[in-house]
Each structure stands twice: as structure tokens, then as C-alpha cells.
N, C-alpha and C positions, 0 to 999 in steps of 0.2 A: 821495460823491467824497472828502470829508475823511477818512472812515474808511479808504478804500482807500489814500490817500496815506500815512496813518499806518502801515498794515500794510506797505506797500512800504519805508518808511523803516526800520521795525523789522527787516525781512528783510535790507535792505542793511547795516544796522549789525551784525546778527548775522554776515553773510558776511564783512564787514571784520574783525570781531573774531576769527572763526575763522581767517582768513588770517594775522592777526597772531600768534595762538596757535601756528599751525603754523610760522611763521618763527621764533618764540621757541624752540619745542621743537627745531627743526632746529639752531639756533645752539647751544643748550645741549648737544645730542647731540654736535655736532662738537667743542665745547670739552671735553667729557668724554673723547671719543676722543683729542683732542690731548694733554690732560694725562696720560691713561693711557699713551699711547705715549712721551711725554717721560719719565715716571717709569720705564717699562720700559727705555728706552734708557740712562737713568742707571744702573739696576741691572745691565744686561748689560755695560756698558762702563766701570764705575767703576774697574776695576783697570788701565785704560789711561790714561796721562796725557792731560790736556786743557788747551789754552790758555784764557786768560780769554775768557769769552763776552760777546757783545753784550747779552744778556738771557737770563733763565732760560727763557722760553718760546721765543724765536726762536733761541737758541744762537748760532752764528757766521754766521747767514744774512745779516745786514747787511754784514759784512766780505766774505764770499764773493761776494755780489751786486755790491758796489761794485768788487771787483777781479776780475770774471769773465773779463776778457780776459787771455790767458796771461801777458804780460809783467808786469803788475801783480799778478796772482795769485801768481806765483812770489815776488815780494817779500813778500807776506803770509805765504806758506808758510815762507820763510826765517826770519821773525820767530817763527813758531810752533815751528819746529825748534830755534831758539836757546833757547826757553823750555822745551821738553818733551823734546828729544832726537829720535832717528831714527824712533821709533814713537809716534804720538799719535792722538787722534781728534777730529774736528770734528763738530758737530751742526747740521743744517739743519732746525729745527723737529722733525718726527717722524722724520727720517732721520739716520743716523749714518754717517760715512765714517772708516775707520781708515787713516791715512796712514802708509805704510811706506817707509822709506829705509835700511833695514839690509840690506846685501847678503847676509848669511848667511840671514836670514829669507826674502828674495826668492828665493834659490836654491831653497829648499824649496817655496815657493808656486808658482813658475813651472814646476817639474818635477812637481808633484802636480796634474795637469790634471783628475783625476777629482773631487777635492774642491774645489780652488780653480779653478773653471771660469770661463769668460768671463762677465763681467757684461753681459748683453744690455740695454744702455741703448737709448734711443729711436732712436739712429742705426743700431742693428743690427736693430731689429724694426719698429716702426711710428712714424709721426709723425702724430698726430691720426688722421684716417681713412685715411691713405695707408700702404701697405706700403713699407718701405725695403729691407731685406735679408732679412726673415723670420728663421726659426730654423734653416734648412737650408743656408745658403750655407757655403762652405768657410772663410769668415772668421767668421761670426756663430754657427755651431753651437756650443752650449755644450760639448759633449764627447760621449763614448760612441761607438757604432759609426758613426753618421752622420758625425761629425767625423773619426774615424780613417780611414774609407774615403775621404772626399773629400780629406783632407789628404795621405794617401799617394799618391793618384792625381795631384793637382796637383803634388806634389813631384817626381814622375817627369818631368812635362812641363817644369817651370821649373828643372830642374837646370842647372848651368853648362855642361855639354857640349851639351845639347839646344838651348838658346836661341842658341848661337853660329851656328846655321844661319840665323837670322833677322837677322843683322847687316846684310845688304844693305838690308833695310827701314829700319833705324835710320840707315844711311848716307844713303839717298835722302831721308829726312825731314830729316836734318841739313842737307843741301845746300839744301833748300827754306827752312829757317830762315835760313841764311846769306844767301840771296838777299833775303829780306824785310828782314832787319836792314840789309843793305848799302844798300837804298833809303832808309833812314831815318838812316844814320850821317853826319850833317853837322856834328857837334860843337856844335850849338846846341840842337836840340830834345831834350826829355825823352822817354825811351823807357820804356814799361811792358813790360819784358822778361818778366815773369811771364805776361802775357796771350799774348805771341807764343810763348814756349817751351811754355806749357800746351797751345796748339793743336797744336804739333808732336808733343809726347809723346802726345796723344790720337790723332793720326794713326798713330803707331807702334803703339800698343796695338791700334787698329782693324785695322791691316795684318797683325797677327799672327793674326787670326782670319778674314780675308776675302781671297780672291785679289785682289779689286779694292779692298782696304781703304783705301789712300791716296786713290784716286779717290772713293770713297764717303764716307769720314769727313772728309777735309780741308776740303771746303766748309763743313762744320758744326763743325769741330774746335774753333775758338775759342769758339763758342757752348756746345758741350758742356763744355769746360774751365771756362769762366766760370760756367756753371750749377752744376757740381760744387763749385767754390770757394765760391760764395755760399751754397749749401745747407749745406755743412759748417760754414762760419763761423756761420751763424744757429743751427745745431743746438748748436754749442759755447756760444753765448750762452744758449740755452734750458737748458743743463745747470745753471746757477746762478741762473736767474731764477725767483723765487717765483711759483707759480700759473700759470706760462706755459702748461702743457699743459691747464689747465682753462679758459682764456680762449678764447672763440670767435674763429676766424680773422678774422671780419669786424671785430673790434675791434683787430686787430694786423696792420698792413700787411705787416710782414716775415714773419709766420707764414703769411699767405696766399701770399706769394711763394715760400716754401719748399715749400708744398704743390704749387704750380704747377711748381717745379723738379723735384720728385720725379716728378710725372706725366710731364713732358717726358722725363726720363732713362729711365724705365721704358718709355715708348713707343718711344724710340730703340733700347733693348735688344730690345724685342719685334720691331721691324722688322729688326734685324740677325739675330735668330734665324730669322725667316721666310725671309729671303734665303738664309741658310746652309743651312736644311733643303732648300730648292729646289735649291741647288747640289749638296748631297749626294745627293739623289734622281736628279739628272741625271748624276751622276758627273763633274762638271766642276771640282770643287774638290779641293784637297789634303786628304789624310786625316788629317794629323797637326798641324793648326793648333790654336790654343787653343780656338776655339769648337767645333770638331768634337770635341775632347777633352772639353769640358764637356758637350756633348750626349750623347756616349757614356757618360760617367761617370754622369749622372743617369738616362738611359734604363735602365741596368742596375739601379740601386737604386730609382728612383722612376718607373717607366714611366707615361707619360701626364701627368706633372706638369711642364708647360712653365714654370709659375710658378717652380719651383726653378732651372730653367736660366736664366731671366731674372735671378733673384737672383744667381747666380754671375757672369753677364756684367756685371751692374752692379757687383759687387764688384771685378772687374778694372779697370773704368773709375775707380771711386772710389779705388782704390789708386794709380792713376797721378797723382793730384792732388799728391802729395808731391814728385814728381821735379822739376817746374819751379820750385817754391819753393826747393828745395835748390840748384839751379843759380843762381838769382838771388842767394841768400845767399852762395854761394861767391864770386861776382863782387863782391858788396858788401864782403865781408871782404878780398878781395885788393886792391880799390881803395884800402883804408885801410892795407894792409900791403905797401909796395913791395918790401921785401926778399924776402918769401915769393913775391910775384908774379914777381920777377926769376928766382928759382930755378925756378919752375914754367915760365916761358917758355923758359928754357934747356933744360929737359927736353923740352918740346914740340918745339922746333927740332931737337934732337938726334935725336928719335925719328921725327918726321914728315918731316924734311928738306924736299923740294919738293912734298909731297902736300898737297892742300887739306883732305882729311878722312882721319883715321887708318884703317888697315886693322884687321882683327880681330887680326892678329899684333901690331900696334903697341900695342893696348890692354894686353896683358900686360906691356909695357915701361914703361907710364906709372905707375910706382910712386908718385912724389911727387904726381901728380895725384889718385890714390886717397887718399893721406894728407890732401890738402887737403879732399876731400869728407868724409872721416870726421871731420876736425877741425871742419868747418863744422857737421856734424850733432851733434857734441858740444856746441858752443856754442848751436846753434839746432836742436833736434830737430824733424824734420818732423811727428812725432806727439808731442804734448806729455805725454801721460799714459797710464797703463795701469790698468784697473780689473778686479777679480776678485770673484767671489761665493763665499763659504765655505758649502758645503752642510752639512757637519757640523762640530761643534766640534773645534778643533785647538789644541794648545799647541806653539809653536815658540820655542826659546831662552828659555823662561820666560814668553812672552807668550801668553795665551789668546785665541784668536779665536772668538767666540761663533758658534753655528749661525745661518745666514742673514745673517751680517754682510757688509759690503761694504768692500773695500780699494781704495786708489788710490795710485799711485806717480807722482810728477812727475819726469820724466827730467832736466830741467834742474837740479833741486836736486842730483841725483847728480853730474851732469857738471861742475858748478861748485863742488864740495866739495873744499876744499884737503886734506882728509883722504885723498882718493883720487887727486887730480890735482894735481901740482905746478904752481904758477903757473896755476891753473885758469881765471882770467879772460883769459889771454893766448891769442892765436891762434898756436899752435905746431904745425904739421902733423907735424913730425919726431917728436913724442912717440909717434906710431903705429909708428915703427920700433923702439920699445923696449917690447915687450909682455910680456916675461918677468915683470916684477915687478908687473904690474897686478893689483889685487884683482878676482877674478871677479865678474861680475854688477854691475859699476859702469859699464859702457857699454851702454846699452839702446836706442840709436837704431834698431836692427833687432830689438829685444827679445832674448830668450834662452830656451833650453829648447825643449820640443816645439812650442810655438806661436810660434817665432821667424819672422821675415818670410820668406815663401816667395819674394817677388819681389826679394830682395836682389841676386842675380846679374844679373837683367835691369835693375834700377834702376842699378846701378853701370856696366853696359855703356852704357846711354843717357847717363848723366851724364858719364862720361869722354869719350865721343864728342862730345857737344854742347859741353862746357866747353872741351876742347882746341881744337876748331874755332873757336869764338867768340874765344878769347883769342889764337889765332894770327893772326886777321885784324882784330881790333878792339881799341881801347883804351878802357877804361871809367874814368870819373872820378866822384867823388861831387859832389853839388851844393854850391855855396858855403854855408858855415855849417852843413853837415850832416856834420861830421867824425865824429860818433857815429851809429851805425846806429840808426835809429828805425823800428820796425815798427808799421804800422797795418794791421790785417786782413791781414797776411802780404804786403803789397805794399812794394816798395822801388823808388824812382825813381832812375834813373841817366842821366847824359849819356854819349854815346859818339861816337867818330869812327873812321874807317878808319885 
């Protein structure tokens, strides 16, 4: 018995020792890999200026993680720009990002879509075990024939002339929004307008693809809109959080929530596709709505691949998330700028006269309203940054971009740069009536070049309709002590009265 116990103890000790040796070897291997990649990044990017690091091994990871929410991240980037100029690089352990804010370089990058292709980050491809948009949606496809075919096809549908025939859907959804806001406009309660307008915009997008879109989508519109918002917010957090993607979801409550959000949205898109296919088979649906267009486009190029159709439907819903945030920010800026608000109200009264909701002809006359939207997007871009992947080495204006390097541009740094915008921090919508002397590629709210925003005409139509209707019937005021706009996870709280 004694000898058996001794042998078991020896075997146990040997097993423990073997495990410790394996752990040690794994740790050493990872450290060698880490150091090797750090040295390689130093070599590949040493010709590009770099701000002071938090540490040789971690690079700028501590600062970027600390300031990962957009508003404080911009402050960090402003300091780096002051130190290094408009092109510099930051290092996140083994990863390097080249930050570009030179309009001349950006012009070349944004037009060379074959070499500077879309950087398919986690929001475009996968999140953990869940597919988000894949590699074949008209937004996330990196380039080549797949992207060109889908881009051309969607551009034909979303052009300014074609979408005007869907204005009745926008008008009907705007009236629903006004009724809901009217019930809550007592001058005392705080209103989360982002939540309400998000649901209405989701209803509009749904109605563009289903004959019974408003009836089907509206009951779940707020849930869909809030799910999209929470998913994108958490994914932005993951962008600068170390080891986020390697941590099991069970250890991170928010990560598990995002995976649930993705499953819910993809199931919703699957249900929409199922209903739409049934309608198309029975011949009871319109032939030229957006879902039918997406189905036809994918069936021609990828027959039998419904997963690609679901990717494109989900892309349409994800893109709609920016519209309600912009509407809320417009109101927030106007509530703090009474002179600009008075000018806007005068235009709305002159154009709408005794109408509750503008007509499609009225939208073309709301010039100052559009300027307010563009100025809001300048100060608070709905999409905060743009990332590109350099396939082959390129030299632009004397700056060499190494092969497989990643670039990123923070729009707000451009838009608040006094070099390109006079009185850049002020809310001045009329600056958009003076476009002749503006430096090209310094206004990027809708991006520029071949991959510019396809949904710009639709987004402006929605925002002009909803904004002019709300401001015609309600007065918005900021909360006491909240004279400065404070953004927390893209939400702004306002009081309002009729």
C-alpha cells in the first residue's frame, strides 16, 4: 500500500511538473512572438512619426484603452496630432495603426479602393462565434468584383430620384412619431428622443422593403433600434479593449449581451426575408422595393446563398442607426443656439405654412434645415472614424505606407481643425452656403470617393422631414446646469413642451 501511494505521488508530481513546463513554454513562446512582432512593427513604421508611448512593450495601449469612448479619444488624438503632425502611428502591443489627417493623402487613399481596401474589423465580419455582416455585404466587401457589382446595384436603387417615391412612408412614420411625442410633451418630464426616433427610423427602413412594413416592423421597431445601438456601442468598446476577443463571453456580461443582440437581429432579418420571398412567389408585393432589389441582386451573383441576402438586409438596418442620433444632436445644438433656431423656425414656417408635415416638394426648399444637419454632422459625426487596409506598399506625398498596414482617420479631428474650418468649434450652419473655398476631403461625415455613403439621399430626406416636423410643433430646452452638450453612449436628454 505504501509503495503504491509513493508511485501515485510520483506520477502526480510528474504530471504537475509537465503541466508547469507546458505553461512556461507557452508563455515563453508568446513572449517571443510578442517581442518579434513589436520589433517588426518598429522596423516597418520607424519612418512615420510616433507620439510618446506608455511603455516599450504595450505601446499606446494604456492611453487608447483609457480613452476608448469617442469624445475622450478625440482629445488624446488631438494631443498626438499637436506632437507629430497630421500623419503618425500608434502601437497597440503587436498592432500598429497609422493615423491620417492629411486631406491630400486621404484623397489618394479613398479613391484607390483596390489597394486601400476596407479594413474588415470585427463589426464587419464576425464577433466571437457570431457572423455579423460577413465579407459579401455591399458595406463590408473589401473590394473587387463582388463589391463593385453590389455597390453599382444598390446605388441605382438609393439614388435621389428613385427614393422620392417612398416619401409617403417617411411622412406616415413621422406622423406616428409626432403623436407619440405629443403624448409626452408636458414641459416637465425628460424625454429620450433617441429611443423614440430610432424606432420610427427603423419603421421607415422596414417599410421600404415590405408592403406591410410599418405594421410588421413598428411593434418591434424600438427593440430593433435599441438592439442595434447597444451592439454597435459595445463593439466600439471592444475596438480598444485589450484581449477582449480572447476572453470567454461567460466572463464578460456585455460580450454575452452583444452575441445575443447579433442573434436577435439576424433572426429578424431572416424572418423578413422569409416573408418577402413568400410575397414575391405569390406576386402580392411590389417589385422594386429594397428587399426585392437585394434578393434579385444576390440571386444573380450568388444563387442559393440566403446568408448573403441576410447580410445585406442587416446592413440596411445597421446603417439606419446613425439617423436618429443625428436628429437628436441637431435638436441639442439648436436648443443651445437660439439665433440659429430662430432662423430655422422662420424657414420652416415660410415653407410649410399650415401643413403639419412637409411634402416632397417642400424638402427641396428647406435649404437652411439641410445646412443645420450638415453642421451638426461636422461637429458630431454619426460615424466617428474610417479604417483602411493597405494591400501593397504605397508612397503618398513622401509617406511610405507598408504592405498590410492599417490606417485610421478620426473625422472629428478634421472637422474641428482651424486650418480647414474657420471658427471650427462654433455652430455655424451658414458655412455650408460657402463651399467654393473649402479644401476637398475635409468634410467626411458621408465619406468621399467611390465608397461614399450610399444612403445619404435617404438619410437627408428622413432627417429633414422629422426635424422640421418636430421643431414646428414642439419647443426643446436643455436641462438646468447642462449648458454644454454632454454625450454618454450617444444619448442626449432633453425636456420639451408643445
